Each structure stands twice: as C-alpha cells, then as structure tokens.
C-alpha positions in Angstrom: -5.1 28.5 -24.7 -5.0 28.3 -20.9 -8.7 29.0 -20.6 -9.4 26.3 -23.2 -7.4 23.7 -21.3 -9.0 24.7 -18.0 -12.5 24.5 -19.5 -11.7 21.1 -20.9 -10.3 19.7 -17.6 -13.2 21.1 -15.5 -15.9 20.4 -18.0 -19.3 20.3 -16.3 -20.5 17.6 -18.8 -17.7 15.4 -17.6 -17.7 15.9 -13.8 -21.3 16.6 -12.9 -24.7 15.0 -13.5 -27.1 16.6 -15.9 -28.6 20.0 -15.1 -25.9 20.7 -12.5 -23.2 23.3 -13.0 -20.2 24.4 -11.0 -22.0 27.7 -10.3 -24.6 25.7 -8.4 -21.9 24.3 -6.1 -20.0 27.6 -5.8 -22.9 29.3 -4.0 -24.1 26.9 -1.3 -26.9 28.0 1.1 -26.0 29.9 4.2 -24.1 27.7 6.7 -23.4 25.0 4.2 -20.0 24.3 2.5 -19.3 22.1 -0.5 -15.9 20.5 -1.3 -13.3 22.6 -3.2 -10.8 20.4 -4.9 -8.1 23.1 -5.2 -8.3 23.7 -1.4 -7.7 20.0 -0.4 -4.9 19.6 -2.9 -3.3 22.8 -1.6 -3.1 21.3 1.9 -2.6 17.6 0.9 0.7 17.8 -0.9 2.6 19.9 1.7 1.1 17.7 4.4 2.5 14.6 2.5 5.9 16.1 3.0 5.0 16.7 6.6 3.9 13.1 6.9 7.3 11.9 5.6 9.1 14.0 8.2 6.8 12.8 10.9 7.5 9.3 9.9 11.2 9.8 10.3 10.7 11.3 13.7 8.4 8.5 14.7 10.8 5.8 13.6 13.7 7.4 15.4 12.0 8.4 18.7 9.3 5.7 19.0 9.8 2.7 16.7 13.6 2.2 17.3 13.3 2.3 21.1 10.5 -0.3 20.8 12.7 -2.4 18.6 15.5 -2.3 21.2 13.0 -3.3 24.0 12.0 -6.3 21.9 15.7 -7.0 21.2 15.4 -6.5 17.4 18.9 -5.4 16.5 20.1 -3.2 13.6 22.5 -5.9 12.4 25.7 -5.1 10.4 26.0 -7.3 7.3 29.3 -8.7 6.3 30.9 -6.4 3.7 32.1 -7.7 0.4 35.8 -7.4 -0.5 36.4 -4.3 -2.5 36.7 -5.1 -6.2 36.2 -2.5 -8.9 35.4 -5.0 -11.7 32.8 -6.9 -9.7 31.3 -3.7 -8.3 30.9 -2.3 -11.8 29.0 -5.4 -13.0 27.0 -5.5 -9.8 25.6 -2.0 -10.4 24.0 -3.2 -13.7 23.4 -6.9 -12.9 23.4 -8.1 -9.3 22.9 -11.7 -10.4 25.3 -12.7 -13.2 24.7 -15.7 -15.4 27.0 -18.7 -16.0 28.8 -17.1 -19.0 29.5 -13.9 -17.1 30.8 -15.9 -14.1 33.1 -17.8 -16.4 34.5 -14.6 -18.0 35.0 -13.0 -14.6 36.8 -16.1 -13.4 39.3 -15.9 -16.2 39.7 -12.1 -15.8 40.2 -12.1 -12.1 41.7 -15.6 -11.7 39.1 -16.4 -9.1 37.1 -19.5 -8.6 33.5 -19.2 -9.8 32.3 -20.2 -6.3 34.3 -17.3 -4.9 32.7 -14.9 -7.3 29.2 -16.2 -6.5 29.9 -15.8 -2.8 31.1 -12.2 -3.5 27.8 -11.3 -5.2 25.8 -13.0 -2.5 27.6 -11.0 0.2 27.3 -7.8 -1.8 23.5 -8.3 -2.3 23.2 -8.8 1.5 24.8 -5.4 2.1 22.0 -3.7 0.3 19.2 -5.5 2.1 17.4 -3.8 5.0 17.9 -5.0 8.5 15.1 -6.5 10.6 15.0 -3.3 12.7 14.4 -1.2 9.6 11.5 -3.3 8.6 10.1 -3.3 12.1 10.2 0.5 12.2 8.4 0.8 8.8 5.7 -1.6 9.8 5.2 0.1 13.2 4.7 3.5 11.5 2.1 2.0 9.1 0.4 0.1 12.0 0.1 3.3 14.0 -1.3 5.3 11.1 -3.8 2.7 10.0 -5.0 2.1 13.6 -5.4 5.8 14.3 -7.2 6.6 11.1 -9.5 3.6 11.3 -10.6 4.5 14.9 -11.2 8.1 13.7 -13.2 6.8 10.7 -15.4 4.4 12.8 -16.2 7.2 15.3 -17.2 9.5 12.5 -19.1 7.0 10.4 -20.9 5.3 13.3 -23.3 8.2 13.6 -23.6 8.8 9.8 -26.8 7.5 8.2 -25.0 6.3 5.1 -23.0 3.8 7.2 -26.2 1.8 7.8 -28.1 2.7 4.6 -25.7 3.1 1.7 -28.4 4.5 -0.6 -28.1 7.7 1.6 -24.9 8.3 -0.3 -26.9 9.5 -3.3 -29.8 11.3 -1.7 -29.7 15.0 -2.8 -26.5 14.4 -4.7 -24.3 16.4 -5.4 -25.8 19.0 -3.0 -24.5 17.3 0.1 -22.8 19.5 2.7 -19.1 19.0 3.6 -18.6 18.1 7.3 -15.3 18.7 9.2 -15.1 15.0 9.8 -15.2 14.3 6.0 -12.6 17.0 5.3 -10.2 15.8 8.0 -10.5 12.2 6.9 -9.9 13.0 3.2 -6.9 15.3 3.8 -5.3 12.8 6.2 -5.7 9.8 3.8 -4.7 11.8 0.7 -1.5 13.1 2.4 -0.7 9.6 3.6 -1.0 8.0 0.2 1.0 10.7 -1.5 3.7 10.1 1.1 3.6 6.3 0.3 4.0 7.2 -3.4 7.1 9.2 -2.6 8.6 6.8 -0.2 7.9 3.7 -2.3 11.1 4.5 -4.3 13.2 4.6 -1.1 11.5 2.0 1.1 12.2 -1.8 1.2 12.2 -3.3 -2.3 9.2 -5.6 -2.8 8.3 -8.1 -5.4 4.9 -6.4 -5.9 6.4 -2.9 -6.5 4.4 -2.4 -9.7 1.1 -3.7 -8.2 1.6 -1.4 -5.2 2.4 1.6 -7.5 -0.9 1.0 -9.4 -2.7 0.6 -6.1 -1.4 3.9 -4.7 -2.1 5.7 -7.9 -5.6 4.4 -8.2 -6.2 5.2 -4.6 -5.0 8.8 -5.0 -7.1 9.3 -8.1 -10.2 7.9 -6.4 -9.8 10.1 -3.3 -9.1 13.2 -5.5 -11.9 12.6 -8.0 -14.5 11.6 -5.3 -13.7 14.7 -3.4 -13.8 16.9 -6.5 -17.4 15.8 -7.4 -18.6 15.5 -3.9 -18.9 11.7 -3.6 -17.6 12.0 -0.1 -20.1 9.7 1.6 -19.2 6.7 -0.6 -15.5 7.7 -0.5 -15.4 7.6 3.3 -16.9 4.1 3.2 -14.3 2.9 0.7 -11.4 4.2 2.7 -12.7 2.8 6.0 -13.2 -0.7 4.5 -9.6 -0.7 3.2 -8.0 0.5 6.4 -9.7 -2.3 8.5 -7.5 -5.2 7.3 -4.3 -3.2 7.1 -4.3 -2.8 10.9 -4.0 -6.6 11.3 -1.5 -7.0 8.5 1.0 -4.6 10.1 0.4 -6.1 13.5 1.2 -9.6 12.2 4.4 -8.2 10.6 5.4 -6.6 13.9 4.9 -10.0 15.7 6.9 -11.7 13.0 9.9 -9.3 13.4 9.7 -9.7 17.2 9.7 -13.5 16.7 6.3 -14.1 18.4 5.4 -16.8 15.9 2.2 -18.0 17.4 0.9 -14.4 17.8 1.9 -13.8 14.2 0.0 -16.8 12.9 -3.1 -15.8 14.8 -2.9 -12.2 13.6 -2.4 -13.5 10.0 -5.6 -15.6 10.3 -7.5 -12.6 11.6 -6.1 -10.5 8.8 -7.1 -13.1 6.1 -10.7 -13.2 7.4 -11.0 -9.5 7.7 -9.4 -9.0 4.2 -11.9 -11.5 2.7 -14.9 -9.9 4.4 -14.1 -6.3 3.8 -12.5 -6.4 0.3 -14.2 -9.4 -1.3 -17.6 -9.2 0.3 -18.4 -5.7 1.7 -16.5 -3.7 -0.8 -17.9 -5.3 -4.1 -21.3 -6.3 -3.0 -22.2 -3.3 -0.8 -20.2 -0.3 -1.8 -19.3 -0.9 -5.5 -22.9 -2.2 -6.0 -24.3 1.0 -4.6 -21.9 3.2 -6.6 -22.8 1.3 -9.8 -26.5 0.6 -9.4 -28.1 2.7 -6.6 -26.4 5.9 -8.1 -27.6 4.9 -11.6 -31.1 4.6 -10.3 -31.1 7.8 -8.2 -29.0 10.3 -10.2 -28.1 8.5 -13.5 -24.7 7.9 -15.0 -22.4 10.7 -16.3 -18.8 10.7 -17.6 -17.0 11.0 -14.3 -19.3 8.3 -13.0 -17.8 5.8 -15.5 -14.2 6.9 -14.5 -14.8 6.4 -10.8 -16.4 3.0 -11.3 -13.5 2.0 -13.5 -11.1 2.9 -10.7 -13.1 1.0 -8.2 -13.0 -2.1 -10.4 -9.2 -1.7 -10.8 -9.0 -1.9 -7.0 -11.2 -4.9 -6.9 -8.9 -6.7 -9.4 -6.0 -6.0 -7.1 -7.9 -7.3 -4.2 -8.5 -10.6 -6.0 -4.8 -10.9 -6.9 -3.8 -10.3 -3.3 -6.3 -12.7 -1.9 -5.0 -15.4 -4.3 -1.5 -14.8 -2.8 -3.0 -15.0 0.7 -4.8 -18.2 -0.2 -1.5 -19.7 -1.4 0.1 -18.9 1.9 -2.8 -20.3 3.9 -2.6 -23.6 1.9 1.1 -23.8 2.7 0.4 -23.2 6.3 -2.1 -26.1 6.4 0.6 -28.5 5.3 3.6 -27.0 7.2 1.8 -26.3 10.5 2.7 -22.6 10.5 2.6 -19.6 8.1 5.9 -20.1 6.3 6.4 -17.7 3.4 5.1 -14.5 1.9 4.7 -14.4 -1.9 4.5 -10.6 -1.8 7.5 -10.1 0.5 10.5 -7.9 -0.1 13.7 -9.4 -1.6 15.9 -10.6 1.2 18.7 -13.0 1.9 18.6 -16.5 3.4 21.1 -19.1 4.4 19.4 -21.3 1.8 21.3 -19.3 -0.9 24.5 -21.0 0.0 22.9 -24.4 -0.2 21.2 -23.7 -3.5 24.3 -22.2 -5.1 26.2 -25.4 -4.6 23.7 -27.3 -6.8 24.6 -25.5 -10.0 27.5 -23.3 -10.8 25.4 -20.8 -12.8 22.6 -20.8 -10.3 21.5 -17.4 -9.1 19.5 -17.7 -5.9 15.8 -16.8 -6.2 14.8 -13.9 -4.0 14.1 -15.3 -0.5 11.2 -14.3 1.6 11.3 -12.3 4.7 11.2 -14.2 8.0 8.9 -17.1 8.7 5.5 -15.6 8.0 3.3 -14.5 5.2 2.4 -11.5 7.1 5.9 -10.2 6.6 4.8 -8.0 3.7 1.2 -8.3 2.6 0.7 -4.5 2.3 -2.9 -4.5 1.7 -0.9 -1.3 1.6 -2.6 -1.5 0.8 -3.3 -0.1 0.4 -5.8 1.2 1.6 -6.4 1.7 -0.8 
C-alpha cells in the first residue's frame, strides 16, 4: 500500500516531461547536481522554526531599541472593569447587537452606553501596540531587503535574467547551483514561518487572502524545486520581493510618524508593485512559463498545476492592486494617504463618536494609522 501511494505521488507521468524519468535525474554527470525535493524539505521546516526564533531575537534586540530611539512606545491600554457576564459574551461575540445590549442592560442594571463602552475598552485591550507593529514590520523589511539584494546579485550574472527563454533550454537537465539552493531554502523557510506566525501575528482583514497567498507560494516553491524549474522560480521570487521592501519601509515611516516620507514610499511601492506584479510577472515570466515552455518542452501534468498556481497569484495581485488604487484615489482628494483597506483591525477615537449615533451601532474596524502603507503585505507575499 505504501509503495502504491508513493508511486502515485511521485508519478513520472505527472511530474516530468515525456521521455524523462526520475532515474535520469538521479544520476547526473560528474560534477553536476540536480535538485532533491526531500533534501530541501528536510532543511526548510527546521529552518522555519529557526526563522521564528531569529525573529523573536531580532524584535527584542534590534527592533525594540530602534522603536525606543524613534519614541514609539509600547503603550498600555486602559483595562475594562472585570465582569464575568460581559467577559463570557465577549469571548464569543466581541460586538453585541442591539437585542443583546438590551438584555445585558436589564441583567446587569447598566446603561446600554456603559455596556458599549465596556466592549470598546475590552476590544482595545486585545489590539497590538504601535511598537508591536513596528517590530513586525522591521523584521519583514530586513528579510525582504536582504533576500532581494542576494537575489539580484545572483541573478544579475545569470543568462535567464536577460533572456527568459533560457529557463527552458535543456530542461529538466539543468544543474543546481549553490545560489539557487540557498535562495530556495531561505524563501521556503521564511514562508513556512509566515504560515505558522499568521495565527499569532496582528489580526488583519485580509487573513484568508494572505493564507491562500502563503499556501500558493509554498506550493509553487516546493513544486518548482521538485521538478527543477529553478530558473523560472528564482525570477518569480525576486519579482515578488521587490515591492515588499518599499511596503514595509512605508509602514515603518508611518509608525514613526514621518508622514511625508510614508507618502513618498507608498507612491514608490505602488509604482513598483504595478510594474513587477502586473507587468513583468504576467507578461514576461508567466508568459514564458505558459508559452515558451510549451514550445520548447511541451506541456505535461505538473506543468498545468504550476501554471494554475501562478494564475492564482496573479488574481491576488489584481485584488491587491484594486485596494491600492482605492487608497491612491482617496489620497488624491484628501491630500495624503489616509486609510488602508487591508489593514489590521484597530481602535480609533472615532468609535466613541460613531457609537453615539445609534445605540445598537457596533463600530466598524478602524484602520491603522494615517496611511495605506500600514498593512499592504504584498506579504506578500512574496509571494
């Protein structure tokens, strides 16, 4: 049974082009090495745990001191008055409706406005401080910048950087270089760490979209490594990392209250995002994967899967650019970047104002800070 499942998973008819077998890749010429999927997974998952630990150390030893220098304080939110009845409801529903408020008012002999205020204060207790968000963004900025510089140095001297058809010459018998291996292991470990930490990091409105993005990215990295599409894979990862650097930089400027710098960085991020993910990625890389590879090696089953994942990423890019465009339009009329439609759920003094308008009103999630760069994770991922 085990051998049957293994043979089904690693079917040559699925993973490899016609007239190519795993045996062909298991015995490369002298001095040549081909990718081994089991080997990269063996290192990537433990390294993902290492990346999480490294992040904690970085945030404590580097990011927090930088936050203190920029006078970004931890902040201690006001604590809600202990109340077992309200706390029990809060655990299942942090935003009670009018009927629940009326019932609680009778049960506790409290005014409905007082109950609304209790829930507002209680929600604020669970929201991350500005310093926490600054530390998270500084970690991502550092990783994206470092990995992007590494990728550019490696790809600059690679022929497929300038002629993308080189990705398919002599495929799949293309040797694995140390640069490709290091790049893949680092990216795979990082995105596995994002998958793990997404459940403990700042809560965001686009949680599900980011989950799909991280999953598609991990599958793409894994599958492209397993069937030796490393040349196209390195281009995909590099293109995604380019805009993430400016996104995280804009968020850092926002938290430090450098509004003009934040606005400039957001403009740069928007331009780079458009060029890399809506121009270069679909019309240069995806085009080559779909049409150049069809011409030079022909389609096979894994080819369809990999192209499907690339198209999933492109759909996410379009969704994110729509959100970016909405922010840009608001900025044109308001004179500065004002809100982030993908931001994490946070408090605002506006809650108090809006709650006075209707006694059953539950405040809509407010957006972090003054800028759209506050949480466009084009995480993004990355991605």
